[in-house]
N, C-alpha and C positions, 0 to 999 in steps of 0.2 A: 168287858165288851161281849155280852152274851147274845147269841143269835136267837131272835125271838120269832121271826116269821120268814118263810120262803114261799114266794108266789110265782106262778107261771102265767104267761099271756101269749096268745097267738098273734102273729103279725103277717101281713102279706102286702107286698108292693110290686106293681108291674114294672117290667124293664122297658126302656125306650126302644130296644131292638133285641130280638132273640139272641141269646148267648149259646153258641154252638161249639162243641168239642167232639173228639172221637168217641166220647162216652155218653154224652147227653145233650139235650137242648132245653134251655130254661127260658121261660117267658114271664114268670112271676117269682119274685124272691120271697119265699115263705120262711118263717122262723118262729122259734119259741124264745120269748124274752123271759128272763128270770130276775126277780127282785129279792134281795136278801136284806132284811131290816134287823138292826141290833138294838139292844136296850138303851143305848146312849143316843138314839135318834139317827145314827148314820145308816144310810141305805146304799147298797151297791147293785149294779145292773150287769147282766150278761146276756149273750145271744147264742143260739144254736140253730143253724139252718139244717133241714133234712137233705142229705146227699146220699141217696140209697146206693148208687153205683160206686161210691168211693168209701164212705164210712159205714154204710149199711143202716144208717139211722133215719127214721121217719119222724114226722111230727108226733105221732102217737107214742112211739118208743121213747122219744126224748122226754115228753111229758110224763110218761110212766116211770122212767128212771129217776127223774127229779122228784116227782110227787110221792112215789111209793117207796123209794129206797134212799136216795141221797138226802132228801128233805128230812125225814125222820132221823137219819144219822146225824145231821147237823144241828137240829133243834136243841137249844139250851147249852150248846158247847161254847166255850170261851175262845173267841177268835184271836186273843192274844197268844194262845197256844197253837198258832197256825201251822207249825211244822207237823204236829200230830194230826191236825185236821187234813192237811194235804196228803199225808201218808195214808190216812184212812180213805180219802176219796179215791186213791189209786186202787185200793184193794176191796172196797165195799161191794163192787160188782165188776165183772170183766167187760171188756169192749166198751160200748156206749160212750165213745170218746167225745161226741158232740155235747151230750148232756153234761159230762164232766167239765168240758171246756167252758160252757156257759156259767156253771156254778163257780168254777175257778176264777173267771173274770170278775164275777160279782164279789167274791171273797177278797181278791186283790184290790178291788175298788174300795171296799170297806176299810181294809187294813191301811192302805196308803192315805185315805182320807183321815183316818185316826192319827196318822203321823204328820198330817198337814203338808203332805208332799204330793205333787203330781206323780202318777204311777211310774213314768219313765225315770224320774229321779230316784224314787224308792228302789227301783230295780238296778240302778247303776248310773243313769244320767249321762251316757256318753255323748248324746247330741239331742237337740230339740227340733231339728228340721231334717226331713228326708225327701227323696224324690221317687215317685212311682212310675212304673211303665204303664202302657195301656194295651189291652188285649184286642187282637184282631180275630174274630170268630172264624171258624172254618166254613168257607163258602166257595163259590167259583173264583178262579183267579181274578177276573175283572172286578167282581164285587169286593174281594179282599183288597185289591189295589186301591179302589176308590175309598174304602173305609180307612186304609192306611194314610192316604193323603189327608183325609178329614182329621184324623187324630194328630198328625204332624202339624197341620195348620192351627190346631188348638194348643200347640206348645209342647207336645210330647216328643222326646228325643230317643226314647227306647220303646220298641214295640215287641210285645209278646205274641207270637203268631201261632195259632192253633193249626195243627196238621194231623195226619194219621187216618184220614178217611179217603177211601179210593186207593188207586195204585200209586206207586212211588213217583211215576212220571207226572201225575197230577199234582202231587205235593211239591215237587221241584218247580213245576210251572207256576204254582201259587207264589212261591218265594221269588222266582224270577220277576214276576209281574209286580210284586210289591217293591222289590229293590229297584226296578226300572222306574216306578212311579215316585219313590221318595228320595232317590239318589243315594250316594255313598256315605253321607255323614250321619245318618240315623242308624242307631244300633238295633239289630234284629236278634231276638232270641226265640227259639222254637219250642213248642210243647206238643209232643205227639200223644200224650195221655194214653200210653201203653199200646198205641195203634200199630206199631211195627214189630216184625220178627227180627231177631238179632242180625242175621245176614242182610236182610232188607235195609235195616237201619244203617249198617256199615256202608252198604252200597249207596244209599241216599246221601249220607253225610259226606262221603268221599266225593261224590259227584258235585255236591254243592261247594265243597272246598275247591275242586278243580275249576268250577265255573266262576270262582272269585266272588261268591255271594256274601262273604264276610259275616258268617253267623257267629254270634258271641257264644252261645251255648245251646244245647238241646236237652230238654227236660223229659224225663221218663220215656225213653224211646220204646221200651219193651214192657212186658207184663210185670206187674209189681213183684210177684214172687220169684221171678227169674233173675236171681242175683248173678248167676253164672253168665247169662246172656247179657246182662247190664255191664258186667266186667268185660265181656268180649267186645262190646261196642266201645267202651271207654279205652281199652287197650289198642283198638284198631284205628282210631281216628285222632286227628289233631285238635278238633273242636272239643271244648269242655262239655262234659256230660253231667247232668244234674239228676239226682234221685229225688222223686217226689212221693208217689204212692208206695214206693218200696220202704219208706220210713214213716211209721206211725210212732213207735215207742223208742225209748232209749236203747232197748235191747236190739231192735232192728237197726238203729243207727250204728250201734257197735258192730253188727254183722257187716253192714255196708262199708264202714270205715276199715275194719280189720282185713277185709278182702280187697280193699281198694277198688270196689265195684263202681264208684263214681268219683268225679272230681269235686262236686258240690252237693249240698243238701238243701232242699226246700222244706222249711218247717212251717206247718200250719197248725194253729191251735186246735182246730177241729180234728186233726189227726192225733196230736200228742195228748189230748185230754186237758189242754190248758197251758198256762204260763209256767207252772211249777215243773212239769216234765219237759217243756220246750227249752227251759234253761239248761237242763241236763244234756239234751241233745246238742245244743250250741256249744256248751263247755267241752263236751267230748270231741266234737268236730274241731274246735279251736285248738285243742291239745294235739290233734293229728295234722294240723295245718290245712284244714278244709274249711273254706268260707261257706257261709249259709245265706240263703235268701229266706225272707218270710213272706208267705203268700196267704191266700184265703180262699174260701168258697164264695158263692154269691151271697154276700152279707150286707147289712145296712151299715150306716156310720157307727152304730153301737159296737158291733163285733170288730169292725176294722179299726176303731179307735183303740180297743184293747190290744189288738195285734201290733198296731203302730207304736204304742207305748213300749211293748216288749222289744220290738225291733230297734227302736231308736236308742234304747238303753245299752245296747251291746256293740262293741267294736267289731266283732267277728261277723256281724250281720251286715253285708255289704250290698245287697240287692233287695228291692222292695216291690211287691206286686199288690197294690192297694187301690185298684181302680174301680172295684165293685160299686161303691156308693155313687160314682159318677154315671153308672149305667142305669140307675133307677129313675123312674118317672117322677117320684116325689120323695121327700125326706120322711124318715120314720122317727128321728130324734132331733133335738136341738142341742147345741154344744158339741163337745168332742173335738176331733181334729179339724183343721181348716185347710181347704184346698185353694191354691193359687196356681191354676194350670197343673203342671206335674209336681209342683212343690207342696209339701205337707208340713204344717206347723203343729206341733204338739201343744195342747192346752196347758196353761199355767195353774189352773185350779187344782186343788187336791183331788186325788183319785183319778178316775177316767176323765173327769171334766164334762160328763154328760149332764145337761141342765134339765131336760124334759124328754120323756119317752112318750111318743104319740101313738094312738091307735088310728084306725081309719076315720073314726068320727069324733076324735077329741084326744084327751090324754088318759093314760092309764091311771096314774096316781100323782099327777102333777109333778112338781119339782121334787128332787130327792130330799 
């Protein structure tokens, strides 16, 4: 199973509504798609979005990493020796986790197709259905309340609410308005995207606890590198605290786990460099009794399908943040995961189950 060709393509899809967090505003989902073709005719696909404020990766850097470094490394290698290939992908260049993730997805797509298994079964097969939350972008309290009602009316029973812009009182007002609008039966989780300082985070979370706003968890309340501050928040509140931007690599996961800086970890393939290292993070967390969520950047159904295969395959992954394709104005691929409201069903076809990858004016290379 010799790797014969590695190709990259640019893709851009507008969002239905701007996606706003404490770090950025997104109106168009841009991405690099990668296609890896083997000598037996099997082809695998992957995706990498540029997320400068989180991964530091741009469209140009992703293309350069794949075309100039990773591609030449992979060409003519036997994919049946995939352990050596994934180890090499880790060390061939530092950082560039989005480029590595796109290639990693495509490699796993090829490998699981060769085994005639859907990727989630190849990785463990724990379940074939999961449920996603839906994200409420950070805006005024009134607008966020209306958005929350809309998402709940579409069948979502878990909302991931973005905060961390403005003062603490405004963030609390946002959550109060959402809770007032949606009632007590809908689960709310917060994501501050590093927007608070440790003492402010403690004060805000304690206030929300006192108000009975019933917050399931708070994701990345403080700066990514501030593990002491993250631990301070975790130790000072009853609400569960989740590490996100603090954990890219297995080494960073080890640091968070060994310090007990967080109660939960959010794994994203664009941070970990793909499924290979994401499995290491999850296994480490599971050993320590820490559950994981799998989330994503603003990705199309292609990237989210790969992440969903990984997430569905593991028992310790108990929360899922895969709403990004539902935010897009049009589809970039056919096949992959299927949505029925908040419910996601994994495809039964071998590999990722992607049938066709589309460009703005047609298809890139037809069916796999």
